[in-house]
MMTF fields as JSON, N, C-alpha, C and O atoms, coordinates in Angstrom:
{
  "mmtfVersion": "1.0.0",
  "mmtfProducer": "UNKNOWN",
  "numBonds": 267,
  "numAtoms": 268,
  "numGroups": 67,
  "numChains": 1,
  "numModels": 1,
  "chainsPerModel": [1],
  "groupsPerChain": [67],
  "chainIdList": ["A"],
  "bondAtomList": [4, 2, 8, 6, 12, 10, 16, 14, 20, 18, 24, 22, 28, 26, 32, 30, 36, 34, 40, 38, 44, 42, 48, 46, 52, 50, 56, 54, 60, 58, 64, 62, 68, 66, 72, 70, 76, 74, 80, 78, 84, 82, 88, 86, 92, 90, 96, 94, 100, 98, 104, 102, 108, 106, 112, 110, 116, 114, 120, 118, 124, 122, 128, 126, 132, 130, 136, 134, 140, 138, 144, 142, 148, 146, 152, 150, 156, 154, 160, 158, 164, 162, 168, 166, 172, 170, 176, 174, 180, 178, 184, 182, 188, 186, 192, 190, 196, 194, 200, 198, 204, 202, 208, 206, 212, 210, 216, 214, 220, 218, 224, 222, 228, 226, 232, 230, 236, 234, 240, 238, 244, 242, 248, 246, 252, 250, 256, 254, 260, 258, 264, 262],
  "bondOrderList": [1, 1, 1, 1, 1, 1, 1, 1, 1, 1, 1, 1, 1, 1, 1, 1, 1, 1, 1, 1, 1, 1, 1, 1, 1, 1, 1, 1, 1, 1, 1, 1, 1, 1, 1, 1, 1, 1, 1, 1, 1, 1, 1, 1, 1, 1, 1, 1, 1, 1, 1, 1, 1, 1, 1, 1, 1, 1, 1, 1, 1, 1, 1, 1, 1, 1],
  "groupList": [{"groupName": "MET", "atomNameList": ["N", "CA", "C", "O"], "elementList": ["N", "C", "C", "O"], "formalChargeList": [0, 0, 0, 0], "bondAtomList": [1, 0, 2, 1, 3, 2], "bondOrderList": [1, 1, 2], "singleLetterCode": "M", "chemCompType": "L-PEPTIDE LINKING"}, {"groupName": "LEU", "atomNameList": ["N", "CA", "C", "O"], "elementList": ["N", "C", "C", "O"], "formalChargeList": [0, 0, 0, 0], "bondAtomList": [1, 0, 2, 1, 3, 2], "bondOrderList": [1, 1, 2], "singleLetterCode": "L", "chemCompType": "L-PEPTIDE LINKING"}, {"groupName": "ARG", "atomNameList": ["N", "CA", "C", "O"], "elementList": ["N", "C", "C", "O"], "formalChargeList": [0, 0, 0, 0], "bondAtomList": [1, 0, 2, 1, 3, 2], "bondOrderList": [1, 1, 2], "singleLetterCode": "R", "chemCompType": "L-PEPTIDE LINKING"}, {"groupName": "ALA", "atomNameList": ["N", "CA", "C", "O"], "elementList": ["N", "C", "C", "O"], "formalChargeList": [0, 0, 0, 0], "bondAtomList": [1, 0, 2, 1, 3, 2], "bondOrderList": [1, 1, 2], "singleLetterCode": "A", "chemCompType": "L-PEPTIDE LINKING"}, {"groupName": "VAL", "atomNameList": ["N", "CA", "C", "O"], "elementList": ["N", "C", "C", "O"], "formalChargeList": [0, 0, 0, 0], "bondAtomList": [1, 0, 2, 1, 3, 2], "bondOrderList": [1, 1, 2], "singleLetterCode": "V", "chemCompType": "L-PEPTIDE LINKING"}, {"groupName": "LYS", "atomNameList": ["N", "CA", "C", "O"], "elementList": ["N", "C", "C", "O"], "formalChargeList": [0, 0, 0, 0], "bondAtomList": [1, 0, 2, 1, 3, 2], "bondOrderList": [1, 1, 2], "singleLetterCode": "K", "chemCompType": "L-PEPTIDE LINKING"}, {"groupName": "ASP", "atomNameList": ["N", "CA", "C", "O"], "elementList": ["N", "C", "C", "O"], "formalChargeList": [0, 0, 0, 0], "bondAtomList": [1, 0, 2, 1, 3, 2], "bondOrderList": [1, 1, 2], "singleLetterCode": "D", "chemCompType": "L-PEPTIDE LINKING"}, {"groupName": "ILE", "atomNameList": ["N", "CA", "C", "O"], "elementList": ["N", "C", "C", "O"], "formalChargeList": [0, 0, 0, 0], "bondAtomList": [1, 0, 2, 1, 3, 2], "bondOrderList": [1, 1, 2], "singleLetterCode": "I", "chemCompType": "L-PEPTIDE LINKING"}, {"groupName": "SER", "atomNameList": ["N", "CA", "C", "O"], "elementList": ["N", "C", "C", "O"], "formalChargeList": [0, 0, 0, 0], "bondAtomList": [1, 0, 2, 1, 3, 2], "bondOrderList": [1, 1, 2], "singleLetterCode": "S", "chemCompType": "L-PEPTIDE LINKING"}, {"groupName": "PHE", "atomNameList": ["N", "CA", "C", "O"], "elementList": ["N", "C", "C", "O"], "formalChargeList": [0, 0, 0, 0], "bondAtomList": [1, 0, 2, 1, 3, 2], "bondOrderList": [1, 1, 2], "singleLetterCode": "F", "chemCompType": "L-PEPTIDE LINKING"}, {"groupName": "GLY", "atomNameList": ["N", "CA", "C", "O"], "elementList": ["N", "C", "C", "O"], "formalChargeList": [0, 0, 0, 0], "bondAtomList": [1, 0, 2, 1, 3, 2], "bondOrderList": [1, 1, 2], "singleLetterCode": "G", "chemCompType": "PEPTIDE LINKING"}, {"groupName": "GLU", "atomNameList": ["N", "CA", "C", "O"], "elementList": ["N", "C", "C", "O"], "formalChargeList": [0, 0, 0, 0], "bondAtomList": [1, 0, 2, 1, 3, 2], "bondOrderList": [1, 1, 2], "singleLetterCode": "E", "chemCompType": "L-PEPTIDE LINKING"}, {"groupName": "TYR", "atomNameList": ["N", "CA", "C", "O"], "elementList": ["N", "C", "C", "O"], "formalChargeList": [0, 0, 0, 0], "bondAtomList": [1, 0, 2, 1, 3, 2], "bondOrderList": [1, 1, 2], "singleLetterCode": "Y", "chemCompType": "L-PEPTIDE LINKING"}, {"groupName": "PRO", "atomNameList": ["N", "CA", "C", "O"], "elementList": ["N", "C", "C", "O"], "formalChargeList": [0, 0, 0, 0], "bondAtomList": [1, 0, 2, 1, 3, 2], "bondOrderList": [1, 1, 2], "singleLetterCode": "P", "chemCompType": "L-PEPTIDE LINKING"}, {"groupName": "GLN", "atomNameList": ["N", "CA", "C", "O"], "elementList": ["N", "C", "C", "O"], "formalChargeList": [0, 0, 0, 0], "bondAtomList": [1, 0, 2, 1, 3, 2], "bondOrderList": [1, 1, 2], "singleLetterCode": "Q", "chemCompType": "L-PEPTIDE LINKING"}, {"groupName": "ASN", "atomNameList": ["N", "CA", "C", "O"], "elementList": ["N", "C", "C", "O"], "formalChargeList": [0, 0, 0, 0], "bondAtomList": [1, 0, 2, 1, 3, 2], "bondOrderList": [1, 1, 2], "singleLetterCode": "N", "chemCompType": "L-PEPTIDE LINKING"}, {"groupName": "CYS", "atomNameList": ["N", "CA", "C", "O"], "elementList": ["N", "C", "C", "O"], "formalChargeList": [0, 0, 0, 0], "bondAtomList": [1, 0, 2, 1, 3, 2], "bondOrderList": [1, 1, 2], "singleLetterCode": "C", "chemCompType": "L-PEPTIDE LINKING"}],
  "groupTypeList": [0, 1, 2, 3, 4, 1, 5, 6, 6, 2, 1, 7, 8, 9, 10, 11, 12, 6, 13, 6, 11, 12, 2, 8, 7, 3, 14, 3, 1, 3, 8, 11, 15, 16, 7, 4, 15, 3, 4, 3, 14, 7, 7, 6, 0, 10, 3, 6, 2, 8, 8, 11, 10, 11, 7, 12, 5, 4, 4, 8, 11, 12, 1, 5, 2, 8, 7],
  "groupIdList": [1, 2, 3, 4, 5, 6, 7, 8, 9, 10, 11, 12, 13, 14, 15, 16, 17, 18, 19, 20, 21, 22, 23, 24, 25, 26, 27, 28, 29, 30, 31, 32, 33, 34, 35, 36, 37, 38, 39, 40, 41, 42, 43, 44, 45, 46, 47, 48, 49, 50, 51, 52, 53, 54, 55, 56, 57, 58, 59, 60, 61, 62, 63, 64, 65, 66, 67],
  "secStructList": [7, 2, 2, 2, 2, 2, 6, 7, 2, 2, 2, 2, 2, 2, 2, 6, 7, 7, 4, 4, 4, 7, 7, 1, 2, 2, 2, 2, 2, 6, 7, 1, 7, 2, 2, 2, 2, 2, 2, 2, 2, 2, 2, 2, 2, 2, 2, 6, 6, 7, 7, 2, 2, 2, 2, 2, 2, 2, 2, 2, 2, 2, 2, 2, 2, 2, 7],
  "xCoordList": [4.757, 4.547, 4.64, 5.297, 3.982, 3.982, 5.403, 5.763, 6.194, 7.556, 8.383, 9.195, 8.194, 8.948, 8.6, 9.49, 7.342, 6.92, 7.386, 7.892, 7.22, 7.593, 9.098, 9.528, 9.896, 11.349, 11.849, 13.053, 10.941, 11.313, 11.865, 11.201, 13.068, 13.739, 12.956, 12.921, 12.335, 11.573, 10.34, 9.987, 9.688, 8.527, 8.934, 8.259, 10.034, 10.532, 10.831, 10.468, 11.48, 11.823, 10.565, 10.475, 9.604, 8.366, 7.514, 6.981, 7.386, 6.503, 7.146, 6.459, 8.478, 9.221, 8.818, 8.346, 9.005, 8.678, 9.833, 10.713, 9.808, 10.788, 10.09, 9.199, 10.466, 9.77, 9.854, 9.007, 10.845, 10.984, 9.939, 9.8, 9.206, 8.146, 6.874, 5.974, 6.8, 5.564, 5.848, 6.403, 5.466, 5.73, 4.474, 4.555, 3.322, 2.086, 1.144, 1.282, 0.204, -0.817, -1.599, -1.906, -1.914, -2.684, -1.949, -2.569, -0.649, 0.125, 0.104, -0.056, 0.263, 0.279, -1.094, -1.186, -2.156, -3.503, -3.826, -4.654, -3.195, -3.41, -2.504, -2.639, -1.594, -0.638, -1.31, -2.247, -0.815, -1.273, -0.539, -0.926, 0.525, 1.256, 0.411, 0.18, -0.047, -0.986, -0.359, -1.074, 0.937, 1.591, 1.574, 1.193, 1.988, 2.004, 0.596, 0.388, -0.356, -1.728, -2.296, -2.961, -2.046, -2.556, -1.964, -2.679, -0.671, -0.034, -0.676, -0.964, -0.898, -1.52, -2.94, -3.349, -3.683, -5.046, -5.033, -5.836, -4.124, -4.036, -3.715, -4.35, -2.749, -2.365, -3.488, -3.794, -4.105, -5.178, -6.379, -6.938, -6.771, -7.926, -7.599, -8.471, -6.363, -5.953, -6.025, -6.381, -5.684, -5.749, -7.19, -7.454, -8.124, -9.55, -10.147, -11.346, -9.28, -9.691, -10.682, -11.565, -10.531, -11.359, -10.979, -9.86, -11.904, -11.611, -10.676, -10.616, -9.95, -9.04, -9.799, -9.312, -10.984, -11.793, -12.195, -12.178, -12.553, -12.954, -11.755, -11.883, -10.604, -9.384, -9.046, -8.76, -9.079, -8.774, -9.709, -9.259, -10.99, -11.981, -11.722, -11.703, -11.524, -11.312, -10.029, -10.03, -8.938, -7.663, -7.674, -7.121, -8.286, -8.378, -9.155, -8.735, -10.269, -11.057, -10.261, -10.298, -9.55, -8.721, -7.663, -7.486, -6.97, -5.916, -6.477, -5.848, -7.635, -8.261, -8.559, -8.387, -9.009, -9.309, -8.04, -8.045, -6.975, -5.772, -4.721, -3.884, -4.761, -3.707, -4.227, -3.496],
  "yCoordList": [200.209, 199.927, 198.418, 197.981, 197.637, 196.185, 195.636, 194.884, 196.004, 195.472, 195.886, 195.1, 197.094, 197.553, 196.719, 196.335, 196.443, 195.655, 194.209, 193.624, 193.636, 192.234, 191.998, 190.858, 193.042, 192.888, 192.911, 192.82, 193.032, 193.013, 191.634, 190.617, 191.611, 190.344, 189.479, 188.258, 190.086, 189.295, 188.675, 187.533, 189.428, 188.881, 187.74, 186.712, 187.922, 186.879, 185.607, 184.51, 185.752, 184.613, 183.919, 182.691, 184.706, 184.152, 183.512, 182.418, 184.2, 183.726, 182.783, 182.142, 182.698, 181.811, 182.003, 181.068, 183.202, 183.521, 184.306, 184.806, 184.401, 185.191, 186.478, 186.424, 187.621, 188.866, 189.235, 189.978, 188.736, 189.05, 188.355, 188.678, 187.404, 186.717, 187.558, 187.229, 188.621, 189.416, 190.846, 191.642, 191.154, 192.476, 193.351, 194.535, 192.773, 193.556, 193.1, 192.004, 193.947, 193.606, 192.377, 191.484, 192.337, 191.215, 189.89, 188.896, 189.865, 188.644, 188.253, 187.078, 189.219, 188.941, 188.496, 187.62, 189.085, 188.68, 187.265, 186.588, 186.817, 185.465, 184.434, 183.235, 184.892, 184.005, 183.091, 183.486, 181.859, 180.919, 181.135, 180.576, 181.949, 182.265, 183.266, 184.386, 182.859, 183.693, 185.019, 186.013, 185.058, 186.304, 187.294, 188.453, 186.828, 187.676, 188.159, 189.34, 187.259, 187.602, 188.611, 189.566, 188.414, 189.338, 190.731, 191.727, 190.81, 192.114, 192.795, 193.991, 192.042, 192.611, 193.098, 194.15, 192.339, 192.76, 194.071, 194.966, 194.176, 195.394, 196.595, 197.643, 196.447, 197.553, 197.88, 199.051, 196.856, 197.064, 197.75, 198.685, 197.295, 197.908, 199.316, 200.185, 199.553, 200.89, 201.868, 203.033, 201.386, 202.229, 202.596, 203.649, 201.722, 201.995, 202.835, 203.115, 203.232, 204.055, 203.345, 203.976, 202.04, 201.283, 201.673, 202.12, 201.502, 201.823, 200.779, 199.644, 201.172, 200.241, 199.034, 197.905, 199.273, 198.179, 197.193, 195.983, 197.698, 196.831, 196.02, 194.825, 196.658, 195.964, 194.86, 193.729, 195.189, 194.209, 193.005, 191.861, 193.253, 192.185, 191.264, 190.043, 191.842, 191.049, 190.23, 189.035, 190.868, 190.165, 189.121, 188.036, 189.418, 188.436, 187.196, 186.073, 187.388, 186.251, 185.436, 184.205, 186.123, 185.415, 184.571, 183.399, 185.144, 184.418, 183.245, 182.189, 183.403, 182.295, 181.119, 179.96, 181.43, 180.374, 179.748, 178.581, 180.51, 180.067, 179.402, 178.648, 179.671, 179.139, 177.931, 177.337],
  "zCoordList": [-14.943, -13.542, -13.285, -12.34, -14.126, -13.955, -13.923, -13.018, -14.892, -14.98, -13.773, -13.285, -13.288, -12.12, -10.888, -10.129, -10.69, -9.526, -9.666, -8.708, -10.845, -11.039, -10.945, -10.773, -11.052, -10.945, -9.497, -9.258, -8.54, -7.132, -6.766, -6.969, -6.233, -5.915, -4.931, -5.08, -3.938, -2.95, -3.592, -3.297, -4.468, -5.165, -6.091, -6.15, -6.809, -7.704, -6.908, -7.331, -5.778, -4.94, -4.425, -4.438, -3.975, -3.422, -4.512, -4.328, -5.652, -6.713, -7.709, -8.504, -7.664, -8.558, -10.021, -10.668, -10.53, -11.913, -12.533, -11.832, -13.842, -14.586, -15.029, -15.878, -14.484, -14.819, -16.292, -16.788, -16.992, -18.412, -19.281, -20.461, -18.708, -19.451, -19.556, -20.328, -18.798, -18.733, -19.166, -18.408, -20.381, -20.939, -20.991, -21.318, -20.672, -20.707, -19.597, -19.053, -19.281, -18.288, -18.773, -17.984, -20.058, -20.596, -20.385, -20.007, -20.622, -20.401, -18.926, -18.595, -18.055, -16.62, -16.125, -15.265, -16.655, -16.258, -16.729, -16.12, -17.785, -18.3, -17.619, -17.862, -16.779, -16.137, -15.129, -14.434, -15.061, -14.031, -12.717, -11.692, -12.739, -11.514, -10.725, -11.181, -9.546, -8.794, -8.34, -8.211, -8.098, -7.692, -8.853, -8.69, -10.015, -11.208, -11.527, -11.806, -11.487, -11.808, -10.809, -11.21, -9.534, -8.512, -8.678, -8.562, -8.947, -9.172, -10.377, -10.336, -11.44, -12.641, -12.353, -12.845, -11.561, -11.213, -10.433, -10.694, -9.482, -8.675, -9.558, -9.44, -10.426, -11.311, -12.282, -12.504, -12.861, -13.832, -13.198, -13.772, -12.032, -11.364, -10.886, -10.888, -10.478, -10.072, -11.234, -11.057, -12.422, -13.622, -13.944, -14.524, -13.566, -13.784, -12.658, -12.64, -11.714, -10.57, -9.654, -9.074, -9.531, -8.598, -7.174, -6.923, -6.253, -4.863, -4.271, -4.744, -3.234, -2.568, -2.028, -2.095, -1.496, -0.96, -2.034, -1.809, -3.19, -4.299, -4.795, -5.059, -4.922, -5.352, -4.358, -4.751, -3.073, -2.022, -2.117, -2.043, -2.279, -2.341, -3.531, -3.38, -4.704, -5.917, -5.822, -6.118, -5.411, -5.338, -4.234, -4.415, -3.103, -2.011, -2.455, -2.177, -3.134, -3.615, -4.636, -4.622, -5.509, -6.502, -5.791, -6.123, -4.832, -4.129, -3.336, -3.283, -2.723, -1.992, -2.92, -2.543, -4.138, -5.109, -5.689, -6.083, -5.74, -6.45, -5.577, -6.074, -4.301, -3.42, -2.665, -1.872]
}
């Protein structure tokens, strides 16, 4: 799932990253690129069956701190 999302041309253009650098959730979660990291957080929390509200809150706070 991560690789499919990160290969989106609009995301690549916006986030200015190389999707081939991220082969695992762990690599993406460790990334300093806030777009890559946010996508990884969303996917990771979704896999843990977190609520949409909880995912939104965590990712929003991360983006506020990072941007």
